[in-house]
N, CA, C and O atoms as a GROMACS GRO file, in nm:
protein
  448
    1MET      N    1   1.487  -7.699   3.553
    1MET     CA    2   1.591  -7.657   3.486
    1MET      C    3   1.669  -7.531   3.504
    1MET      O    4   1.613  -7.424   3.528
    2MET      N    5   1.784  -7.542   3.494
    2MET     CA    6   1.879  -7.453   3.524
    2MET      C    7   1.869  -7.334   3.381
    2MET      O    8   1.909  -7.218   3.394
    3ALA      N    9   1.828  -7.372   3.287
    3ALA     CA   10   1.789  -7.282   3.159
    3ALA      C   11   1.686  -7.161   3.208
    3ALA      O   12   1.695  -7.042   3.174
    4ASP      N   13   1.594  -7.215   3.289
    4ASP     CA   14   1.484  -7.132   3.310
    4ASP      C   15   1.544  -7.012   3.400
    4ASP      O   16   1.480  -6.908   3.412
    5TRP      N   17   1.621  -7.024   3.440
    5TRP     CA   18   1.697  -6.901   3.525
    5TRP      C   19   1.793  -6.828   3.454
    5TRP      O   20   1.858  -6.748   3.522
    6LEU      N   21   1.818  -6.835   3.339
    6LEU     CA   22   1.935  -6.769   3.296
    6LEU      C   23   1.873  -6.636   3.206
    6LEU      O   24   1.758  -6.636   3.162
    7GLU      N   25   1.948  -6.548   3.192
    7GLU     CA   26   1.888  -6.432   3.127
    7GLU      C   27   2.011  -6.349   3.058
    7GLU      O   28   2.129  -6.358   3.093
    8PRO      N   29   1.964  -6.275   2.965
    8PRO     CA   30   2.049  -6.208   2.860
    8PRO      C   31   2.149  -6.144   2.940
    8PRO      O   32   2.140  -6.069   3.037
    9PHE      N   33   2.279  -6.206   2.858
    9PHE     CA   34   2.404  -6.074   2.902
    9PHE      C   35   2.483  -6.087   2.765
    9PHE      O   36   2.458  -6.161   2.669
   10ARG      N   37   2.588  -5.990   2.784
   10ARG     CA   38   2.669  -5.948   2.631
   10ARG      C   39   2.821  -5.944   2.674
   10ARG      O   40   2.858  -5.874   2.769
   11LEU      N   41   2.891  -6.005   2.614
   11LEU     CA   42   3.044  -6.003   2.670
   11LEU      C   43   3.051  -5.830   2.616
   11LEU      O   44   2.977  -5.764   2.544
   12LEU      N   45   3.192  -5.795   2.699
   12LEU     CA   46   3.212  -5.683   2.656
   12LEU      C   47   3.352  -5.677   2.628
   12LEU      O   48   3.433  -5.735   2.701
   13VAL      N   49   3.394  -5.599   2.507
   13VAL     CA   50   3.528  -5.605   2.409
   13VAL      C   51   3.590  -5.468   2.440
   13VAL      O   52   3.530  -5.361   2.428
   14CYS      N   53   3.708  -5.484   2.479
   14CYS     CA   54   3.782  -5.357   2.503
   14CYS      C   55   3.882  -5.313   2.416
   14CYS      O   56   3.959  -5.402   2.378
   15ALA      N   57   3.902  -5.201   2.375
   15ALA     CA   58   3.997  -5.119   2.247
   15ALA      C   59   4.057  -5.053   2.319
   15ALA      O   60   3.993  -5.021   2.419
   16SER      N   61   4.203  -4.998   2.312
   16SER     CA   62   4.312  -4.958   2.350
   16SER      C   63   4.338  -4.835   2.282
   16SER      O   64   4.328  -4.867   2.164
   17GLU      N   65   4.361  -4.733   2.286
   17GLU     CA   66   4.419  -4.634   2.189
   17GLU      C   67   4.486  -4.538   2.297
   17GLU      O   68   4.446  -4.511   2.411
   18LYS      N   69   4.587  -4.499   2.236
   18LYS     CA   70   4.669  -4.386   2.246
   18LYS      C   71   4.627  -4.263   2.295
   18LYS      O   72   4.574  -4.226   2.190
   19ASP      N   73   4.603  -4.143   2.394
   19ASP     CA   74   4.511  -4.068   2.400
   19ASP      C   75   4.622  -3.925   2.387
   19ASP      O   76   4.591  -3.817   2.437
   20GLY      N   77   4.722  -3.942   2.329
   20GLY     CA   78   4.826  -3.808   2.289
   20GLY      C   79   4.902  -3.778   2.413
   20GLY      O   80   5.004  -3.720   2.377
   21THR      N   81   4.899  -3.791   2.544
   21THR     CA   82   4.942  -3.756   2.650
   21THR      C   83   5.036  -3.874   2.675
   21THR      O   84   5.107  -3.845   2.771
   22GLY      N   85   5.060  -3.976   2.636
   22GLY     CA   86   5.148  -4.094   2.673
   22GLY      C   87   5.067  -4.230   2.754
   22GLY      O   88   5.118  -4.338   2.785
   23SER      N   89   4.940  -4.188   2.773
   23SER     CA   90   4.865  -4.278   2.824
   23SER      C   91   4.776  -4.382   2.748
   23SER      O   92   4.797  -4.387   2.627
   24LEU      N   93   4.694  -4.456   2.791
   24LEU     CA   94   4.578  -4.526   2.691
   24LEU      C   95   4.464  -4.513   2.731
   24LEU      O   96   4.457  -4.518   2.854
   25ARG      N   97   4.359  -4.496   2.674
   25ARG     CA   98   4.190  -4.486   2.668
   25ARG      C   99   4.163  -4.620   2.627
   25ARG      O  100   4.204  -4.688   2.533
   26GLU      N  101   4.060  -4.645   2.746
   26GLU     CA  102   3.998  -4.786   2.672
   26GLU      C  103   3.887  -4.770   2.663
   26GLU      O  104   3.821  -4.702   2.743
   27THR      N  105   3.825  -4.851   2.525
   27THR     CA  106   3.649  -4.821   2.505
   27THR      C  107   3.581  -4.954   2.466
   27THR      O  108   3.614  -5.027   2.373
   28TRP      N  109   3.460  -4.975   2.569
   28TRP     CA  110   3.444  -5.068   2.602
   28TRP      C  111   3.318  -5.086   2.458
   28TRP      O  112   3.260  -4.999   2.393
   29THR      N  113   3.313  -5.192   2.453
   29THR     CA  114   3.165  -5.192   2.333
   29THR      C  115   3.103  -5.332   2.353
   29THR      O  116   3.177  -5.419   2.399
   30GLU      N  117   2.994  -5.359   2.327
   30GLU     CA  118   2.897  -5.513   2.350
   30GLU      C  119   2.968  -5.589   2.213
   30GLU      O  120   2.987  -5.553   2.096
   31GLY      N  121   2.999  -5.728   2.300
   31GLY     CA  122   3.018  -5.813   2.173
   31GLY      C  123   2.882  -5.938   2.185
   31GLY      O  124   2.761  -5.916   2.190
   32ASP      N  125   2.939  -6.040   2.187
   32ASP     CA  126   2.833  -6.200   2.192
   32ASP      C  127   2.751  -6.194   2.249
   32ASP      O  128   2.795  -6.202   2.364
   33ALA      N  129   2.645  -6.183   2.253
   33ALA     CA  130   2.534  -6.255   2.340
   33ALA      C  131   2.551  -6.381   2.400
   33ALA      O  132   2.611  -6.476   2.350
   34PHE      N  133   2.501  -6.377   2.495
   34PHE     CA  134   2.495  -6.543   2.583
   34PHE      C  135   2.381  -6.536   2.670
   34PHE      O  136   2.302  -6.441   2.677
   35ARG      N  137   2.377  -6.671   2.751
   35ARG     CA  138   2.269  -6.674   2.852
   35ARG      C  139   2.306  -6.698   2.987
   35ARG      O  140   2.339  -6.814   3.007
   36ALA      N  141   2.311  -6.618   3.092
   36ALA     CA  142   2.375  -6.647   3.208
   36ALA      C  143   2.312  -6.597   3.355
   36ALA      O  144   2.207  -6.534   3.364
   37ALA      N  145   2.389  -6.633   3.456
   37ALA     CA  146   2.316  -6.578   3.596
   37ALA      C  147   2.386  -6.571   3.696
   37ALA      O  148   2.442  -6.668   3.748
   38VAL      N  149   2.393  -6.440   3.740
   38VAL     CA  150   2.501  -6.435   3.833
   38VAL      C  151   2.435  -6.489   3.986
   38VAL      O  152   2.315  -6.465   4.004
   39THR      N  153   2.505  -6.556   4.086
   39THR     CA  154   2.456  -6.632   4.153
   39THR      C  155   2.523  -6.603   4.312
   39THR      O  156   2.642  -6.579   4.297
   40GLY      N  157   2.490  -6.598   4.434
   40GLY     CA  158   2.594  -6.629   4.516
   40GLY      C  159   2.658  -6.504   4.554
   40GLY      O  160   2.779  -6.501   4.580
   41VAL      N  161   2.571  -6.383   4.561
   41VAL     CA  162   2.686  -6.277   4.536
   41VAL      C  163   2.689  -6.227   4.692
   41VAL      O  164   2.593  -6.239   4.769
   42LYS      N  165   2.815  -6.170   4.725
   42LYS     CA  166   2.795  -6.157   4.876
   42LYS      C  167   2.888  -6.010   4.850
   42LYS      O  168   2.947  -5.983   4.746
   43ALA      N  169   2.884  -5.915   4.987
   43ALA     CA  170   2.943  -5.829   5.000
   43ALA      C  171   3.072  -5.814   5.081
   43ALA      O  172   3.086  -5.908   5.159
   44ALA      N  173   3.182  -5.712   5.087
   44ALA     CA  174   3.265  -5.706   5.159
   44ALA      C  175   3.311  -5.577   5.148
   44ALA      O  176   3.340  -5.538   5.035
   45GLU      N  177   3.325  -5.491   5.258
   45GLU     CA  178   3.381  -5.350   5.276
   45GLU      C  179   3.532  -5.373   5.255
   45GLU      O  180   3.608  -5.466   5.284
   46THR      N  181   3.549  -5.250   5.191
   46THR     CA  182   3.730  -5.218   5.138
   46THR      C  183   3.713  -5.063   5.167
   46THR      O  184   3.604  -5.008   5.183
   47GLU      N  185   3.854  -4.991   5.174
   47GLU     CA  186   3.909  -4.909   5.168
   47GLU      C  187   4.048  -4.843   5.074
   47GLU      O  188   4.156  -4.789   5.099
   48PRO      N  189   3.956  -4.889   4.939
   48PRO     CA  190   4.078  -4.842   4.851
   48PRO      C  191   4.112  -4.707   4.827
   48PRO      O  192   4.030  -4.629   4.778
   49GLY      N  193   4.240  -4.670   4.862
   49GLY     CA  194   4.261  -4.516   4.875
   49GLY      C  195   4.213  -4.452   4.981
   49GLY      O  196   4.221  -4.330   4.969
   50SER      N  197   4.152  -4.502   5.115
   50SER     CA  198   4.095  -4.439   5.214
   50SER      C  199   3.965  -4.382   5.177
   50SER      O  200   3.925  -4.274   5.220
   51ARG      N  201   3.903  -4.454   5.100
   51ARG     CA  202   3.755  -4.463   5.066
   51ARG      C  203   3.702  -4.590   5.096
   51ARG      O  204   3.747  -4.700   5.068
   52PRO      N  205   3.576  -4.553   5.172
   52PRO     CA  206   3.500  -4.697   5.183
   52PRO      C  207   3.428  -4.728   5.094
   52PRO      O  208   3.352  -4.643   5.048
   53SER      N  209   3.430  -4.867   5.040
   53SER     CA  210   3.361  -4.877   4.943
   53SER      C  211   3.300  -5.069   4.965
   53SER      O  212   3.344  -5.158   5.038
   54LEU      N  213   3.207  -5.068   4.884
   54LEU     CA  214   3.189  -5.228   4.894
   54LEU      C  215   3.214  -5.308   4.738
   54LEU      O  216   3.171  -5.280   4.626
   55ARG      N  217   3.295  -5.409   4.782
   55ARG     CA  218   3.301  -5.499   4.662
   55ARG      C  219   3.192  -5.657   4.671
   55ARG      O  220   3.184  -5.743   4.758
   56LEU      N  221   3.138  -5.643   4.568
   56LEU     CA  222   3.038  -5.758   4.538
   56LEU      C  223   3.124  -5.852   4.464
   56LEU      O  224   3.200  -5.821   4.372
   57THR      N  225   3.103  -5.980   4.519
   57THR     CA  226   3.164  -6.073   4.420
   57THR      C  227   3.076  -6.196   4.399
   57THR      O  228   2.988  -6.210   4.484
   58GLY      N  229   3.084  -6.289   4.300
   58GLY     CA  230   2.963  -6.381   4.304
   58GLY      C  231   3.004  -6.497   4.190
   58GLY      O  232   3.118  -6.516   4.148
   59THR      N  233   2.896  -6.562   4.156
   59THR     CA  234   2.945  -6.705   4.061
   59THR      C  235   2.866  -6.662   3.945
   59THR      O  236   2.747  -6.648   3.975
   60LEU      N  237   2.900  -6.632   3.795
   60LEU     CA  238   2.847  -6.639   3.697
   60LEU      C  239   2.785  -6.778   3.615
   60LEU      O  240   2.842  -6.823   3.515
   61LEU      N  241   2.726  -6.807   3.642
   61LEU     CA  242   2.671  -6.967   3.570
   61LEU      C  243   2.647  -6.921   3.427
   61LEU      O  244   2.574  -6.823   3.413
   62HIS      N  245   2.704  -6.984   3.306
   62HIS     CA  246   2.688  -6.972   3.176
   62HIS      C  247   2.636  -7.106   3.090
   62HIS      O  248   2.673  -7.213   3.137
   63ASP      N  249   2.557  -7.111   2.973
   63ASP     CA  250   2.516  -7.214   2.915
   63ASP      C  251   2.666  -7.261   2.814
   63ASP      O  252   2.647  -7.346   2.727
   64GLY      N  253   2.776  -7.216   2.827
   64GLY     CA  254   2.880  -7.236   2.812
   64GLY      C  255   2.926  -7.219   2.615
   64GLY      O  256   3.020  -7.259   2.546
   65SER      N  257   2.800  -7.138   2.589
   65SER     CA  258   2.813  -7.055   2.413
   65SER      C  259   2.897  -6.990   2.404
   65SER      O  260   2.955  -6.985   2.295
   66THR      N  261   2.944  -6.904   2.522
   66THR     CA  262   3.042  -6.823   2.494
   66THR      C  263   3.156  -6.794   2.647
   66THR      O  264   3.102  -6.742   2.745
   67ALA      N  265   3.268  -6.820   2.653
   67ALA     CA  266   3.334  -6.837   2.756
   67ALA      C  267   3.410  -6.730   2.767
   67ALA      O  268   3.513  -6.704   2.705
   68PRO      N  269   3.351  -6.662   2.856
   68PRO     CA  270   3.418  -6.522   2.909
   68PRO      C  271   3.579  -6.592   2.972
   68PRO      O  272   3.598  -6.695   3.037
   69GLY      N  273   3.662  -6.504   2.931
   69GLY     CA  274   3.801  -6.515   2.986
   69GLY      C  275   3.887  -6.447   3.109
   69GLY      O  276   3.856  -6.328   3.118
   70PHE      N  277   3.966  -6.480   3.185
   70PHE     CA  278   4.025  -6.430   3.265
   70PHE      C  279   4.030  -6.250   3.256
   70PHE      O  280   4.099  -6.194   3.171
   71ARG      N  281   3.941  -6.171   3.362
   71ARG     CA  282   3.974  -6.031   3.326
   71ARG      C  283   3.865  -5.943   3.249
   71ARG      O  284   3.843  -5.822   3.249
   72ASP      N  285   3.794  -6.072   3.171
   72ASP     CA  286   3.685  -6.010   3.070
   72ASP      C  287   3.593  -5.981   3.165
   72ASP      O  288   3.567  -6.015   3.280
   73ARG      N  289   3.533  -5.874   3.044
   73ARG     CA  290   3.375  -5.817   3.149
   73ARG      C  291   3.265  -5.871   3.070
   73ARG      O  292   3.272  -5.898   2.950
   74VAL      N  293   3.150  -5.886   3.153
   74VAL     CA  294   3.029  -5.923   3.054
   74VAL      C  295   2.934  -5.803   3.155
   74VAL      O  296   2.948  -5.755   3.267
   75LEU      N  297   2.831  -5.787   3.043
   75LEU     CA  298   2.722  -5.691   3.081
   75LEU      C  299   2.579  -5.745   3.132
   75LEU      O  300   2.504  -5.791   3.045
   76ARG      N  301   2.552  -5.744   3.211
   76ARG     CA  302   2.388  -5.747   3.207
   76ARG      C  303   2.264  -5.685   3.154
   76ARG      O  304   2.211  -5.586   3.205
   77VAL      N  305   2.230  -5.735   3.072
   77VAL     CA  306   2.118  -5.673   2.988
   77VAL      C  307   2.006  -5.578   3.090
   77VAL      O  308   1.997  -5.455   3.092
   78ARG      N  309   1.934  -5.667   3.163
   78ARG     CA  310   1.840  -5.651   3.248
   78ARG      C  311   1.858  -5.513   3.324
   78ARG      O  312   1.775  -5.422   3.329
   79ASP      N  313   1.959  -5.515   3.371
   79ASP     CA  314   2.000  -5.355   3.466
   79ASP      C  315   2.113  -5.300   3.432
   79ASP      O  316   2.162  -5.215   3.506
   80GLY      N  317   2.190  -5.347   3.290
   80GLY     CA  318   2.305  -5.255   3.277
   80GLY      C  319   2.449  -5.266   3.350
   80GLY      O  320   2.552  -5.219   3.302
   81SER      N  321   2.442  -5.334   3.474
   81SER     CA  322   2.568  -5.394   3.558
   81SER      C  323   2.656  -5.467   3.516
   81SER      O  324   2.632  -5.567   3.449
   82VAL      N  325   2.774  -5.428   3.548
   82VAL     CA  326   2.909  -5.482   3.472
   82VAL      C  327   2.949  -5.597   3.566
   82VAL      O  328   2.911  -5.582   3.681
   83TRP      N  329   3.016  -5.705   3.541
   83TRP     CA  330   3.093  -5.776   3.608
   83TRP      C  331   3.229  -5.833   3.536
   83TRP      O  332   3.232  -5.866   3.417
   84GLN      N  333   3.339  -5.842   3.623
   84GLN     CA  334   3.442  -5.882   3.566
   84GLN      C  335   3.498  -5.970   3.622
   84GLN      O  336   3.522  -5.959   3.742
   85VAL      N  337   3.541  -6.103   3.538
   85VAL     CA  338   3.585  -6.265   3.576
   85VAL      C  339   3.723  -6.226   3.649
   85VAL      O  340   3.827  -6.169   3.618
   86CYS      N  341   3.673  -6.280   3.751
   86CYS     CA  342   3.834  -6.254   3.850
   86CYS      C  343   3.856  -6.408   3.882
   86CYS      O  344   3.867  -6.431   4.002
   87GLY      N  345   3.866  -6.529   3.789
   87GLY     CA  346   3.883  -6.668   3.831
   87GLY      C  347   3.890  -6.759   3.724
   87GLY      O  348   3.843  -6.719   3.617
   88MET      N  349   3.934  -6.860   3.728
   88MET     CA  350   3.894  -6.989   3.625
   88MET      C  351   3.799  -7.019   3.620
   88MET      O  352   3.733  -6.989   3.719
   89GLU      N  353   3.732  -7.089   3.519
   89GLU     CA  354   3.630  -7.124   3.428
   89GLU      C  355   3.621  -7.272   3.501
   89GLU      O  356   3.728  -7.328   3.524
   90GLU      N  357   3.495  -7.338   3.538
   90GLU     CA  358   3.481  -7.460   3.590
   90GLU      C  359   3.362  -7.536   3.500
   90GLU      O  360   3.256  -7.476   3.481
   91ARG      N  361   3.382  -7.659   3.450
   91ARG     CA  362   3.262  -7.712   3.328
   91ARG      C  363   3.199  -7.779   3.430
   91ARG      O  364   3.264  -7.840   3.515
   92MET      N  365   3.058  -7.775   3.430
   92MET     CA  366   3.003  -7.865   3.540
   92MET      C  367   2.832  -7.895   3.440
   92MET      O  368   2.787  -7.826   3.349
   93PRO      N  369   2.786  -7.992   3.489
   93PRO     CA  370   2.678  -8.037   3.441
   93PRO      C  371   2.573  -7.954   3.548
   93PRO      O  372   2.596  -7.939   3.668
   94PHE      N  373   2.457  -7.906   3.478
   94PHE     CA  374   2.368  -7.840   3.548
   94PHE      C  375   2.224  -7.975   3.539
   94PHE      O  376   2.149  -7.996   3.635
   95SER      N  377   2.218  -8.016   3.467
   95SER     CA  378   2.141  -8.145   3.513
   95SER      C  379   2.183  -8.252   3.392
   95SER      O  380   2.246  -8.218   3.292
   96ALA      N  381   2.137  -8.381   3.418
   96ALA     CA  382   2.176  -8.484   3.318
   96ALA      C  383   2.148  -8.463   3.164
   96ALA      O  384   2.182  -8.543   3.077
   97GLU      N  385   2.061  -8.303   3.135
   97GLU     CA  386   2.059  -8.296   3.008
   97GLU      C  387   2.092  -8.178   2.952
   97GLU      O  388   2.087  -8.139   2.835
   98GLU      N  389   2.144  -8.095   3.112
   98GLU     CA  390   2.212  -7.931   3.089
   98GLU      C  391   2.358  -7.946   3.088
   98GLU      O  392   2.392  -8.035   3.166
   99THR      N  393   2.459  -7.889   3.025
   99THR     CA  394   2.621  -7.903   3.082
   99THR      C  395   2.619  -7.699   3.074
   99THR      O  396   2.551  -7.614   3.015
  100GLY      N  397   2.719  -7.699   3.155
  100GLY     CA  398   2.726  -7.548   3.139
  100GLY      C  399   2.859  -7.525   3.198
  100GLY      O  400   2.941  -7.615   3.178
  101ALA      N  401   2.907  -7.398   3.280
  101ALA     CA  402   3.039  -7.362   3.299
  101ALA      C  403   3.013  -7.241   3.414
  101ALA      O  404   2.921  -7.159   3.403
  102ALA      N  405   3.109  -7.245   3.524
  102ALA     CA  406   3.083  -7.146   3.642
  102ALA      C  407   3.214  -7.053   3.644
  102ALA      O  408   3.324  -7.091   3.606
  103VAL      N  409   3.196  -6.973   3.674
  103VAL     CA  410   3.325  -6.889   3.656
  103VAL      C  411   3.318  -6.765   3.760
  103VAL      O  412   3.213  -6.703   3.744
  104PRO      N  413   3.384  -6.722   3.841
  104PRO     CA  414   3.359  -6.626   3.989
  104PRO      C  415   3.416  -6.488   3.913
  104PRO      O  416   3.513  -6.477   3.839
  105VAL      N  417   3.319  -6.385   3.960
  105VAL     CA  418   3.315  -6.265   3.909
  105VAL      C  419   3.321  -6.161   4.018
  105VAL      O  420   3.317  -6.187   4.138
  106GLU      N  421   3.333  -6.040   3.963
  106GLU     CA  422   3.323  -5.920   4.088
  106GLU      C  423   3.276  -5.804   4.014
  106GLU      O  424   3.312  -5.789   3.897
  107SER      N  425   3.172  -5.689   4.092
  107SER     CA  426   3.095  -5.612   4.048
  107SER      C  427   3.199  -5.504   4.003
  107SER      O  428   3.282  -5.448   4.074
  108VAL      N  429   3.171  -5.484   3.850
  108VAL     CA  430   3.270  -5.308   3.854
  108VAL      C  431   3.165  -5.225   3.849
  108VAL      O  432   3.057  -5.246   3.792
  109VAL      N  433   3.205  -5.109   3.922
  109VAL     CA  434   3.120  -4.990   3.940
  109VAL      C  435   3.218  -4.886   3.856
  109VAL      O  436   3.159  -4.778   3.861
  110LYS      N  437   3.308  -4.874   3.801
  110LYS     CA  438   3.355  -4.796   3.712
  110LYS      C  439   3.229  -4.756   3.607
  110LYS      O  440   3.160  -4.854   3.577
  111PRO      N  441   3.197  -4.655   3.559
  111PRO     CA  442   3.102  -4.625   3.411
  111PRO      C  443   3.237  -4.665   3.306
  111PRO      O  444   3.360  -4.657   3.317
  112LEU      N  445   3.147  -4.711   3.203
  112LEU     CA  446   3.200  -4.769   3.057
  112LEU      C  447   3.264  -4.625   2.994
  112LEU      O  448   3.316  -4.624   2.882
   0.00000   0.00000   0.00000
């Protein structure tokens, strides 16, 4: 059963406020809880700003109770890793009794 592999995640909610110097400051807080799993993680080397780094991409399989949208961020409760949605959601059956959805994600390495 697919539900046996799902673990706790939290949707992250962004609030922007002016910081007094003409720019915005983002604050991320935890929102709705749901169950999901990140699968098929691939690593690719990138060089943003001439700094070597690693970009992790994967697929977030979730139970469909909370639907993260494009550019939404989710927090994996187990290890505190943050993943950002980078594509469109696709609904799919996990089995004859279970349905869910899959959405492409990438790892966010910036601190909250």
